C-alpha positions in Angstrom: 95.6 -132.2 122.0 92.1 -133.0 123.7 89.5 -130.3 124.5 91.3 -127.7 122.4 89.8 -126.1 119.3 92.6 -126.6 116.8 94.0 -124.1 114.5 93.8 -125.6 111.0 95.1 -124.2 107.7 93.8 -125.6 104.4 96.1 -125.0 101.5 93.6 -125.5 98.4 90.0 -125.1 97.9 88.0 -128.2 99.0 84.2 -129.3 98.1 82.0 -126.9 100.0 80.5 -129.4 102.2 83.9 -130.4 103.5 85.0 -126.8 104.1 81.6 -126.1 105.9 82.1 -129.0 108.3 85.6 -128.0 109.0 84.4 -124.5 109.9 82.1 -126.0 112.4 84.5 -128.2 114.3 87.9 -126.2 114.0 89.3 -122.8 113.9 90.0 -123.1 110.2 91.5 -120.9 107.6 90.2 -121.6 104.3 91.8 -120.7 100.8 90.0 -118.0 98.8 91.8 -119.0 95.7 92.3 -122.5 94.1 96.1 -121.4 93.2 98.6 -123.5 95.2 100.4 -121.8 98.0 103.9 -120.6 97.2 106.8 -122.0 99.3 106.8 -118.9 101.6 102.9 -119.1 102.2 103.4 -122.7 103.0 106.0 -122.0 105.6 104.0 -119.2 107.1 100.9 -121.6 107.4 103.2 -124.1 109.3 104.3 -121.5 111.6 100.9 -120.6 112.8 98.9 -123.8 112.5 98.3 -126.8 114.8 97.1 -128.7 111.8 98.1 -128.2 108.1 95.8 -129.7 105.4 97.9 -129.8 102.3 97.4 -131.5 98.9 99.8 -133.4 96.5 100.7 -129.9 94.9 102.3 -128.8 98.3 106.0 -129.9 98.4 106.8 -130.1 102.2 110.5 -130.6 102.6 113.0 -130.9 105.5 113.9 -127.3 105.5 110.3 -126.2 105.4 109.6 -128.6 108.5 112.6 -127.0 110.3 110.8 -123.7 110.2 107.5 -124.9 111.4 106.0 -123.6 114.6 106.0 -125.5 117.9 102.2 -125.9 117.7 102.2 -127.8 114.4 101.5 -131.5 115.4 99.6 -132.9 112.4 99.9 -132.7 108.6 96.5 -134.3 107.5 97.1 -134.6 103.8 94.1 -134.5 101.5 95.0 -137.4 99.4 96.5 -140.9 99.5 99.9 -140.2 98.0 102.5 -138.7 100.7 105.7 -138.6 98.4 105.5 -134.7 98.6 106.0 -134.8 102.3 109.2 -135.7 104.1 107.4 -137.9 106.4 110.8 -139.1 108.1 111.6 -135.5 109.2 108.2 -134.7 110.3 108.3 -137.8 112.5 111.7 -136.8 113.9 110.2 -133.4 114.8 107.1 -134.9 116.5 104.7 -134.1 113.7 102.3 -136.8 112.6 101.3 -137.3 109.1 97.9 -138.7 108.0 96.5 -139.4 104.5 93.3 -140.8 102.9 94.0 -144.3 101.7 91.2 -146.3 99.9 89.1 -143.5 98.8 90.3 -143.1 95.3 90.6 -146.7 94.5 87.6 -147.3 92.4 87.7 -143.8 90.7 91.3 -144.4 89.7 90.7 -148.0 88.3 87.8 -146.7 86.3 90.1 -144.0 84.8 92.7 -146.8 84.1 90.4 -148.7 82.0 89.1 -145.5 80.2 92.8 -144.9 79.3 93.3 -148.5 78.1 90.3 -148.2 75.8 91.1 -144.7 74.6 94.6 -145.7 73.6 93.9 -149.0 72.1 90.6 -148.0 70.4 92.2 -144.5 69.1 89.2 -142.7 70.6 91.0 -139.2 70.7 91.7 -139.6 67.0 88.1 -140.2 66.3 87.0 -137.3 68.4 89.5 -135.0 66.5 88.2 -135.9 63.1 84.7 -135.4 64.3 85.3 -132.0 66.0 87.4 -130.8 63.0 84.4 -131.4 60.5 86.6 -133.5 58.2 84.8 -136.8 58.6 83.6 -138.2 55.3 81.8 -141.2 56.5 82.5 -144.9 57.6 85.3 -146.7 56.0 86.2 -150.4 56.7 89.9 -149.5 57.2 89.7 -146.3 59.0 90.8 -145.8 62.6 91.4 -149.5 63.3 92.4 -150.2 66.9 92.9 -153.2 68.7 90.7 -155.7 70.8 91.5 -155.8 74.5 89.5 -159.1 75.0 92.3 -161.9 75.3 95.2 -159.5 75.7 97.7 -159.8 78.6 97.4 -156.8 81.1 100.6 -156.5 83.3 99.7 -154.6 86.4 102.9 -152.9 88.1 101.8 -152.6 91.7 98.9 -154.8 92.9 97.7 -153.0 95.9 94.1 -151.7 96.2 94.1 -149.9 92.8 96.0 -152.6 91.0 93.4 -155.2 92.2 90.5 -152.9 91.2 92.1 -152.5 87.7 92.4 -156.4 87.6 88.8 -156.9 88.4 87.7 -154.6 85.7 90.1 -155.9 83.2 88.9 -159.5 83.7 85.4 -158.3 82.9 86.7 -157.1 79.6 88.2 -160.6 78.9 91.9 -159.6 79.6 94.4 -162.0 81.0 95.8 -160.7 84.3 99.6 -160.6 85.1 101.3 -158.6 87.8 104.6 -157.7 89.5 104.5 -156.5 93.1 107.0 -156.0 95.9 105.2 -158.8 97.7 103.1 -161.7 96.2 99.5 -161.6 97.0 97.9 -164.3 99.2 97.0 -167.3 97.1 93.3 -166.8 97.5 93.4 -163.3 96.1 95.5 -164.4 93.3 93.2 -167.2 92.4 90.2 -164.8 92.7 91.8 -162.5 90.3 93.0 -165.3 88.1 96.3 -163.4 88.1 99.7 -164.7 87.3 102.7 -163.4 89.4 106.0 -162.3 87.9 108.9 -162.1 90.5 110.8 -160.7 87.6 109.6 -157.4 86.1 111.8 -157.7 83.1 110.1 -161.0 82.2 106.6 -159.6 82.6 107.2 -156.4 80.7 108.4 -158.5 77.5 105.3 -160.6 77.5 102.3 -158.4 78.1 100.2 -156.2 75.7 99.1 -153.4 78.2 101.2 -152.2 81.2 99.3 -150.3 83.8 101.3 -148.5 86.3 99.6 -148.5 89.9 102.5 -148.4 92.3 103.4 -145.5 94.5 106.3 -143.1 93.9 109.1 -144.0 96.4 113.0 -143.9 95.9 112.9 -147.6 94.8 110.1 -147.1 92.1 111.7 -144.0 90.6 112.0 -144.9 86.9 111.3 -148.3 87.5 110.2 -148.4 83.9 113.4 -147.0 82.5 114.8 -147.0 79.0 116.1 -150.5 79.3 112.8 -152.1 80.5 110.7 -150.0 78.0 112.9 -151.5 75.2 111.8 -155.2 76.5 108.2 -154.2 75.6 106.6 -155.5 72.4 106.4 -152.9 69.6 102.4 -153.5 69.8 102.2 -152.7 73.5 100.9 -149.7 75.2 101.6 -148.3 78.7 98.9 -146.6 80.9 99.9 -144.6 84.0 97.4 -143.4 86.6 99.9 -143.4 89.6 102.9 -141.2 89.5 104.9 -139.8 86.6 108.2 -140.5 88.2 107.9 -144.2 87.9 108.4 -144.1 84.0 111.4 -142.4 82.5 109.3 -140.0 80.5 112.1 -138.9 78.1 112.7 -142.5 77.0 109.1 -143.4 76.7 108.7 -140.3 74.5 111.5 -141.4 72.3 110.3 -144.8 71.8 106.7 -143.6 71.1 108.1 -141.3 68.4 110.0 -144.1 66.8 107.3 -146.5 67.0 109.0 -148.9 69.4 106.0 -148.7 71.6 102.4 -148.6 70.1 100.9 -146.0 72.5 100.5 -144.5 75.9 97.7 -143.2 78.1 99.1 -140.9 80.8 97.2 -139.2 83.7 100.4 -138.2 85.4 103.7 -136.9 84.4 107.3 -136.9 85.7 107.3 -133.0 85.7 103.8 -132.9 87.5 101.9 -130.1 85.7 104.8 -129.4 83.2 104.2 -131.7 80.2 106.9 -132.7 77.7 105.9 -130.7 74.7 106.9 -133.7 72.3 104.2 -135.9 73.9 101.5 -133.4 73.0 102.4 -133.9 69.2 101.8 -137.6 69.3 98.6 -139.1 67.9 99.3 -142.4 69.7 99.3 -140.6 73.2 96.4 -139.7 75.3 97.1 -137.2 77.9 94.8 -136.2 80.9 95.2 -133.5 83.6 95.5 -136.0 86.5 91.7 -136.9 86.5 92.3 -140.3 88.0 90.4 -139.5 91.2 88.4 -136.5 90.1 84.9 -137.5 91.1 82.5 -135.6 93.2 82.0 -138.6 95.4 85.7 -139.3 95.8 86.6 -135.8 96.7 84.1 -135.5 99.4 85.0 -139.0 100.9 88.7 -137.6 101.0 87.5 -134.8 102.9 85.5 -136.9 105.3 88.7 -138.8 106.1 90.7 -135.7 106.6 88.1 -134.5 109.0 88.1 -137.8 110.8 91.9 -138.0 111.3 91.9 -134.4 112.6 88.9 -134.8 114.9 90.4 -138.1 116.3 93.8 -136.3 116.9 91.8 -133.4 118.5 90.4 -136.0 120.9 93.7 -137.2 122.1 94.1 -140.3 120.0 96.2 -141.4 117.0 94.7 -140.5 113.5 93.2 -143.7 112.0 95.1 -143.0 108.8 98.5 -142.0 110.3 101.3 -142.8 108.0 103.8 -145.2 109.6 107.5 -145.9 108.7 106.4 -149.3 107.7 104.4 -147.9 104.9 107.1 -146.1 103.2 
């Protein structure tokens, strides 16, 4: 769509610098509130926009796409994950989908290690006792956690984020193990000193920490199901900064309550923002409100990628971060 000032609708508040640049480049509708759009509001936006800029909170299904206006030609997602968008249907209707890959890699890997340390060293319990005013001084047997140096880290999903987690974990002295859809090239594997497991069952039963870093797809839904979780050592912990649907959350909760798994650090949940109330009660669980990519730098870089995708499309070219069927 060259030489045309595109009509762009943004579904959530974005960093001010990103919104201002959008206003300079496009005929843009910005969101006055940070509340997610309702389903009806999303459909209305898709009817009037050339480009929709949604986030992971905006579920865009086939029925909604069927109601989109003829002008909608690009969904420029603000975020790397695209499991909330029916990409196949969008493609059938001639609507391109782009995302923002690579931007959140380092931030999410940082948060993954933060959760590993928080769970294994019982940091939230220490914070709670200090904030309550009930701390009575140091004790040689109080709040004993576990050392992560020398422990085996099993990474489920060895893409950009998984590899970034591996680099950090090596610096802490952890042994790197991984399961992935495809084995890494030998030079990458050797550089990370990583051991590949074709069998997820075999890896899960041997590691001390499992880090979930794979995307949510039909093939990864409940990849860590009740049967696999039962293979874990009772002393092992699970950390998830990817997508909640990869873990059977009910099974995980039961096993955490019964002591079959030592602990968990969760930044994402199967019910998205609806948290299993039983998880809140457990002292061996650290819960975060999807903060994995929450840095100022990361959000601005995501916005810059969205801008580039839209501008490239406006100039009559394929967006550099277009989501292709081979990626799904």
